[in-house]
Backbone as ProteinMPNN parsed JSONL, in Angstrom:
{"seq_chain_A": "XXXXXXXXXXXXXXXXXXXXXXXXXXXXXXXXXXXXXXXXXXXXXXXXXXXXXXXXXXXXXXXXXXXXXXXXXXXXXXXXXXXXXXXXXXXXXXXXXXXXXXXXXXXXXXXXXXXXXXXXXX", "coords_chain_A": {"N_chain_A": [[0.822, -1.104, 0.039], [0.366, 2.256, -0.603], [0.664, 5.74, 0.17], [-0.477, 9.145, -0.69], [0.115, 12.44, 0.233], [-0.968, 15.654, 0.123], [0.22, 19.049, 0.838], [0.393, 22.478, 1.937], [-1.479, 24.033, 0.941], [-3.727, 26.965, 0.766], [-4.992, 30.177, 1.597], [-4.402, 32.965, -0.464], [-3.408, 36.08, -1.729], [-4.231, 37.528, -4.828], [-1.571, 37.537, -7.327], [0.29, 36.425, -5.531], [2.256, 33.748, -4.085], [2.315, 30.297, -3.536], [3.629, 27.211, -2.336], [3.185, 23.93, -2.897], [3.438, 20.625, -1.711], [3.898, 17.118, -2.012], [3.984, 14.283, -0.445], [5.0, 10.726, -0.755], [4.327, 7.804, 0.889], [5.109, 4.55, 2.283], [6.075, 1.298, 1.197], [8.091, 1.841, -1.092], [9.939, 1.857, -3.935], [10.301, 3.003, -6.475], [9.099, 5.708, -8.356], [7.174, 6.483, -11.164], [5.567, 8.561, -13.236], [4.808, 11.802, -11.673], [2.38, 13.916, -10.823], [0.387, 16.972, -10.886], [-2.931, 17.791, -10.422], [-5.952, 19.687, -10.728], [-8.978, 20.81, -9.36], [-11.694, 22.749, -9.859], [-14.708, 24.118, -8.198], [-17.706, 22.844, -9.632], [-16.342, 22.231, -12.089], [-14.376, 20.132, -14.397], [-11.816, 17.841, -13.266], [-8.497, 18.777, -13.989], [-5.266, 18.565, -15.546], [-2.463, 20.079, -14.296], [0.407, 20.075, -14.186], [3.157, 17.652, -14.979], [5.779, 15.421, -14.141], [8.353, 13.121, -14.945], [10.203, 10.003, -14.16], [12.814, 10.684, -15.094], [12.951, 13.469, -14.963], [11.552, 14.914, -17.031], [9.212, 17.352, -18.159], [5.905, 18.435, -18.262], [3.688, 21.042, -18.877], [0.437, 22.395, -18.173], [-1.17, 24.99, -20.359], [-2.147, 27.132, -18.989], [-0.443, 27.185, -16.649], [2.108, 27.644, -17.554], [5.147, 29.398, -17.309], [4.507, 30.525, -14.901], [4.147, 28.245, -12.878], [6.217, 25.77, -11.333], [7.041, 22.565, -11.493], [8.543, 20.121, -9.551], [10.862, 17.326, -8.493], [11.798, 15.324, -5.676], [13.297, 12.621, -5.263], [14.745, 11.281, -3.381], [13.341, 12.108, -1.042], [10.793, 11.263, -1.897], [8.953, 12.964, -2.85], [7.022, 15.263, -4.481], [6.781, 18.712, -5.927], [4.888, 21.627, -6.333], [5.536, 24.646, -7.213], [4.118, 27.71, -7.244], [3.576, 30.775, -8.621], [2.65, 34.218, -9.138], [-0.128, 34.105, -8.689], [-3.505, 33.756, -9.768], [-7.209, 34.352, -9.5], [-8.553, 32.531, -10.898], [-7.085, 30.351, -10.471], [-7.916, 29.165, -8.126], [-8.772, 26.202, -6.65], [-9.09, 22.771, -5.574], [-6.15, 21.093, -5.13], [-4.561, 18.296, -6.349], [-2.414, 15.516, -5.987], [-0.847, 13.037, -8.016], [0.239, 9.805, -9.135], [1.267, 7.717, -11.833], [2.37, 5.14, -11.8], [3.802, 3.196, -9.42], [6.583, 1.468, -8.29], [6.971, -0.967, -6.046], [8.78, -1.937, -3.145], [8.779, -4.602, -3.116], [8.839, -5.418, -5.729], [6.43, -5.075, -6.91], [3.781, -3.423, -8.776], [1.954, -0.628, -8.434], [-0.706, 1.28, -9.703], [-2.111, 4.472, -10.825], [-2.597, 6.354, -8.555], [-3.904, 8.613, -6.167], [-3.784, 11.641, -4.069], [-5.335, 13.258, -1.294], [-6.015, 15.725, -1.622], [-5.479, 19.29, -1.476], [-6.497, 22.556, -0.578], [-6.533, 25.417, -2.577], [-6.813, 28.808, -2.481], [-7.306, 31.791, -4.199], [-7.585, 35.053, -3.476], [-8.843, 38.347, -2.737]], "CA_chain_A": [[0.13, 0.03, 0.001], [1.001, 3.573, -0.68], [-0.25, 6.781, 0.279], [0.179, 10.448, -1.196], [-0.298, 13.398, 1.051], [-0.514, 16.955, -0.236], [0.226, 19.927, 1.883], [0.905, 23.655, 1.413], [-2.383, 24.946, 0.28], [-4.067, 28.066, 1.805], [-5.511, 31.382, 1.058], [-3.35, 33.866, -0.973], [-3.938, 37.285, -2.633], [-3.661, 37.554, -6.329], [-0.256, 37.857, -7.447], [0.999, 35.893, -4.397], [2.779, 32.588, -4.293], [2.4, 29.159, -2.775], [4.413, 26.001, -2.535], [2.739, 22.709, -2.679], [4.156, 19.309, -1.626], [3.204, 15.813, -1.952], [4.753, 13.093, -0.057], [4.581, 9.426, -0.858], [4.736, 7.058, 1.887], [4.987, 3.246, 1.953], [7.396, 0.605, 0.74], [8.309, 2.45, -2.337], [11.345, 1.606, -4.783], [10.276, 3.899, -7.51], [7.758, 6.327, -8.979], [7.257, 6.804, -12.557], [5.304, 10.071, -13.342], [4.242, 12.499, -10.446], [1.648, 15.008, -11.44], [-0.428, 17.86, -10.038], [-4.23, 18.014, -10.966], [-6.676, 20.645, -9.802], [-10.502, 20.725, -9.649], [-12.508, 23.962, -9.127], [-16.203, 23.753, -8.002], [-18.427, 22.751, -11.038], [-15.414, 22.121, -13.243], [-13.655, 18.813, -14.299], [-10.438, 17.867, -12.815], [-7.575, 19.191, -15.105], [-3.824, 18.487, -15.411], [-1.627, 21.269, -14.131], [1.877, 19.762, -14.526], [3.693, 16.344, -14.531], [7.161, 15.144, -14.229], [8.522, 11.789, -14.894], [11.4, 9.802, -13.279], [14.11, 11.321, -15.647], [12.692, 14.874, -14.943], [10.865, 15.43, -18.176], [8.173, 17.892, -17.737], [4.937, 19.119, -19.051], [2.833, 22.029, -18.071], [-0.695, 23.121, -18.854], [-0.87, 26.27, -20.872], [-2.426, 27.936, -17.941], [0.646, 27.145, -15.81], [3.477, 27.936, -18.19], [5.729, 30.548, -16.947], [4.046, 30.759, -13.448], [4.219, 27.31, -12.025], [7.225, 24.898, -11.594], [7.112, 21.304, -10.869], [9.929, 19.329, -9.324], [10.674, 16.092, -7.538], [13.025, 14.999, -4.837], [12.932, 11.098, -5.182], [15.288, 10.753, -2.015], [12.243, 12.332, -0.078], [9.476, 10.621, -2.31], [8.095, 14.131, -2.851], [6.835, 16.068, -5.758], [6.447, 19.958, -5.436], [4.535, 22.625, -7.136], [5.905, 26.063, -6.875], [3.138, 28.606, -7.83], [3.826, 32.397, -8.543], [1.691, 35.083, -9.78], [-1.502, 33.451, -8.723], [-4.876, 34.279, -10.165], [-8.369, 33.834, -8.902], [-8.905, 31.412, -11.478], [-6.199, 29.184, -9.957], [-8.611, 28.688, -7.014], [-9.21, 24.95, -6.892], [-8.446, 21.654, -4.995], [-5.005, 20.491, -5.94], [-4.304, 16.761, -6.118], [-1.274, 14.737, -6.368], [-1.155, 11.716, -8.587], [1.146, 8.964, -9.602], [0.737, 6.865, -12.789], [2.844, 3.95, -11.473], [4.715, 3.033, -8.234], [7.138, 0.226, -8.13], [7.244, -1.306, -4.576], [10.069, -2.754, -2.687], [8.65, -6.223, -3.292], [8.74, -5.577, -7.135], [5.118, -5.161, -7.473], [3.546, -2.278, -9.227], [0.561, 0.102, -8.138], [-1.056, 2.158, -10.73], [-3.137, 5.361, -10.781], [-2.633, 6.67, -7.168], [-4.244, 10.004, -5.777], [-3.84, 12.165, -2.757], [-6.424, 13.659, -0.795], [-6.192, 17.1, -2.217], [-5.348, 20.557, -0.684], [-7.333, 23.59, -1.122], [-5.888, 26.629, -2.764], [-7.931, 29.811, -2.729], [-6.748, 33.18, -4.555], [-8.689, 36.038, -3.468], [-8.428, 39.597, -2.002]], "C_chain_A": [[0.818, 1.098, -0.069], [-0.044, 4.727, -0.308], [0.426, 8.253, -0.253], [-0.644, 11.474, -0.272], [0.105, 14.679, 0.559], [-0.507, 17.994, 1.105], [0.567, 21.34, 1.286], [-0.235, 24.597, 0.928], [-2.887, 26.062, 1.361], [-4.669, 29.149, 1.074], [-4.251, 32.414, 0.744], [-3.919, 34.95, -1.778], [-3.442, 37.072, -4.137], [-2.479, 38.209, -6.51], [0.695, 37.25, -6.543], [1.707, 34.506, -4.932], [2.46, 31.476, -3.201], [3.291, 28.062, -3.109], [3.658, 24.768, -2.091], [3.565, 21.615, -2.53], [3.243, 18.228, -1.548], [3.965, 14.842, -1.538], [4.206, 11.805, -0.147], [5.07, 8.64, 0.32], [4.461, 5.619, 1.69], [6.14, 2.683, 1.472], [7.478, 0.703, -0.698], [9.689, 2.397, -2.899], [11.325, 2.758, -5.746], [9.169, 4.492, -7.975], [7.986, 6.733, -10.273], [6.923, 8.374, -12.612], [4.637, 10.523, -12.047], [3.654, 13.717, -11.191], [0.677, 15.741, -10.436], [-1.605, 18.087, -10.942], [-4.776, 19.123, -9.966], [-8.202, 20.532, -10.32], [-11.184, 21.775, -9.002], [-13.992, 23.396, -9.068], [-17.001, 23.851, -9.426], [-17.499, 22.444, -12.308], [-14.849, 20.73, -13.346], [-12.261, 18.88, -13.912], [-9.532, 17.931, -14.197], [-6.141, 18.879, -14.602], [-3.114, 19.747, -15.197], [-0.152, 20.999, -14.584], [2.21, 18.308, -14.218], [5.09, 16.285, -14.795], [7.624, 13.601, -14.153], [9.944, 11.464, -14.302], [12.743, 10.413, -13.98], [13.831, 12.939, -15.856], [12.18, 15.607, -16.112], [9.609, 15.998, -17.725], [7.281, 18.392, -18.574], [3.999, 19.894, -18.166], [1.454, 22.305, -18.946], [-0.428, 24.378, -19.341], [-1.018, 27.283, -19.774], [-1.245, 28.154, -16.911], [2.062, 27.553, -16.117], [3.867, 29.355, -17.678], [5.372, 31.16, -15.535], [4.443, 29.733, -12.54], [5.57, 26.413, -12.344], [7.05, 23.721, -10.814], [8.408, 20.688, -10.7], [9.762, 18.067, -8.262], [11.922, 15.81, -6.766], [12.697, 13.418, -4.52], [13.692, 10.536, -3.863], [14.143, 11.084, -0.985], [10.986, 11.871, -0.54], [8.514, 11.681, -2.463], [8.037, 14.849, -4.182], [6.391, 17.522, -5.242], [5.795, 20.722, -6.568], [4.7, 24.034, -6.813], [4.868, 27.05, -7.777], [3.445, 30.156, -7.509], [2.703, 32.924, -9.468], [0.333, 34.553, -9.744], [-2.639, 34.258, -9.024], [-6.026, 33.676, -9.426], [-8.782, 32.764, -9.575], [-8.044, 30.086, -11.205], [-6.914, 28.513, -8.648], [-9.214, 27.213, -7.199], [-8.739, 23.926, -5.761], [-7.396, 21.137, -5.739], [-4.805, 19.103, -5.422], [-2.966, 16.279, -6.672], [-1.671, 13.487, -6.926], [0.054, 11.183, -9.13], [0.632, 7.934, -10.583], [1.185, 5.321, -12.319], [3.966, 3.934, -10.466], [5.326, 1.553, -8.275], [7.519, 0.097, -6.622], [8.538, -1.902, -4.275], [9.959, -4.098, -2.922], [8.573, -6.476, -4.781], [7.361, -5.585, -7.654], [4.8, -3.635, -8.017], [1.958, -1.734, -8.757], [0.395, 1.334, -8.977], [-2.247, 3.16, -10.308], [-3.566, 5.703, -9.158], [-2.978, 8.182, -7.0], [-4.171, 10.246, -4.434], [-5.044, 12.587, -2.366], [-6.964, 15.027, -1.287], [-5.803, 18.16, -1.165], [-5.791, 21.62, -1.351], [-6.404, 24.835, -1.3], [-6.881, 27.731, -3.146], [-7.097, 31.266, -2.926], [-7.808, 34.189, -4.37], [-8.09, 37.174, -2.715], [-9.052, 39.441, -0.723]], "O_chain_A": [[1.962, 1.049, 0.384], [-1.265, 4.662, -0.446], [1.64, 8.456, -0.228], [-1.852, 11.355, -0.067], [1.303, 14.959, 0.503], [-1.103, 17.767, 2.158], [1.022, 21.363, 0.142], [-0.009, 25.752, 0.566], [-2.545, 26.069, 2.543], [-4.849, 28.988, -0.133], [-3.324, 32.625, 1.525], [-4.896, 34.716, -2.489], [-2.395, 36.515, -4.467], [-2.256, 39.3, -5.985], [1.889, 37.496, -6.711], [1.687, 34.237, -6.134], [2.362, 31.819, -2.022], [3.712, 28.027, -4.265], [3.514, 24.603, -0.879], [4.538, 21.606, -3.283], [2.085, 18.298, -1.136], [4.772, 14.448, -2.38], [3.071, 11.605, 0.286], [6.219, 8.835, 0.715], [3.546, 5.37, 0.905], [7.154, 3.36, 1.299], [7.034, -0.161, -1.454], [10.586, 2.937, -2.252], [12.329, 3.467, -5.819], [8.159, 3.79, -8.029], [9.022, 7.351, -10.518], [7.671, 9.262, -12.203], [3.97, 9.725, -11.387], [4.286, 14.394, -12.002], [0.259, 15.236, -9.394], [-1.427, 18.511, -12.084], [-4.336, 19.427, -8.857], [-8.531, 20.223, -11.465], [-11.306, 21.807, -7.777], [-14.397, 22.441, -9.729], [-16.9, 24.815, -10.186], [-17.977, 22.433, -13.443], [-14.847, 20.101, -12.287], [-11.568, 19.86, -14.187], [-9.779, 17.306, -15.229], [-5.861, 18.928, -13.404], [-3.243, 20.553, -16.118], [0.385, 21.787, -15.363], [1.624, 17.745, -13.293], [5.595, 17.043, -15.622], [7.187, 12.921, -13.225], [10.746, 12.347, -13.995], [13.721, 10.583, -13.252], [14.382, 13.584, -16.748], [12.347, 16.823, -16.201], [8.891, 15.329, -16.981], [7.688, 18.828, -19.652], [3.604, 19.558, -17.05], [1.435, 22.407, -20.172], [0.521, 24.979, -18.837], [-0.183, 28.171, -19.605], [-1.115, 29.256, -16.378], [2.964, 27.757, -15.304], [3.077, 30.298, -17.63], [5.919, 32.181, -15.118], [5.016, 30.051, -11.498], [5.972, 26.341, -13.506], [6.916, 23.786, -9.592], [9.274, 20.716, -11.575], [8.844, 17.875, -7.464], [13.022, 16.075, -7.251], [11.923, 13.081, -3.625], [13.324, 9.486, -3.335], [14.017, 10.288, -0.054], [10.027, 11.985, 0.223], [7.325, 11.444, -2.253], [9.044, 14.965, -4.881], [5.697, 17.586, -4.227], [6.146, 20.467, -7.721], [3.866, 24.545, -6.064], [4.948, 27.032, -9.006], [3.533, 30.637, -6.379], [2.04, 32.292, -10.292], [-0.333, 34.562, -10.78], [-2.737, 35.394, -8.559], [-5.889, 32.628, -8.794], [-9.422, 31.934, -8.929], [-8.318, 28.98, -11.67], [-6.507, 27.443, -8.196], [-10.186, 27.112, -7.947], [-7.906, 24.39, -4.982], [-7.586, 20.74, -6.888], [-4.877, 18.814, -4.228], [-2.529, 16.678, -7.752], [-2.64, 12.863, -6.493], [0.903, 11.952, -9.58], [-0.361, 7.28, -10.265], [0.393, 4.391, -12.47], [4.982, 4.603, -10.656], [4.587, 0.569, -8.292], [8.251, 0.906, -6.051], [9.285, -2.322, -5.158], [10.974, -4.793, -2.945], [8.278, -7.607, -5.166], [7.126, -6.066, -8.763], [5.552, -2.718, -7.684], [0.969, -2.467, -8.776], [1.199, 2.267, -8.971], [-3.182, 2.793, -9.596], [-4.639, 5.374, -8.65], [-2.344, 8.985, -7.684], [-4.411, 9.364, -3.609], [-5.966, 12.294, -3.126], [-8.154, 15.338, -1.325], [-5.829, 17.826, 0.02], [-5.584, 21.75, -2.557], [-5.656, 25.242, -0.411], [-7.692, 27.555, -4.055], [-6.402, 31.776, -2.046], [-8.831, 34.169, -5.054], [-7.015, 37.061, -2.126], [-8.913, 40.306, 0.141]]}, "name": "protein", "num_of_chains": 1, "seq": "XXXXXXXXXXXXXXXXXXXXXXXXXXXXXXXXXXXXXXXXXXXXXXXXXXXXXXXXXXXXXXXXXXXXXXXXXXXXXXXXXXXXXXXXXXXXXXXXXXXXXXXXXXXXXXXXXXXXXXXXXX"}
């Protein structure tokens, strides 16, 4: 079993910054792609950014130039540094992995964290 736990959300003014973290726990040997998604009220969940095991990165158009995704495999953690936040960034942000290789050589696919709320408002 693995768990993904997000942290770092909160209330910030437009133009401000937040750093989100997602820590994976369990008997983990390797994580393939780590990603951040977000879901606003009444809207579908959407990909914000992802990063693979070799640090290849993709960003949504809305995130380019403002957000930075990174990972620290020693800490089994993925980060999302967000700058120049806008009200439309308000959403619950979720951590996701496509595949985890456990210490027993097993694979666990499609894992989600519980989400952390980001609110951008005056």
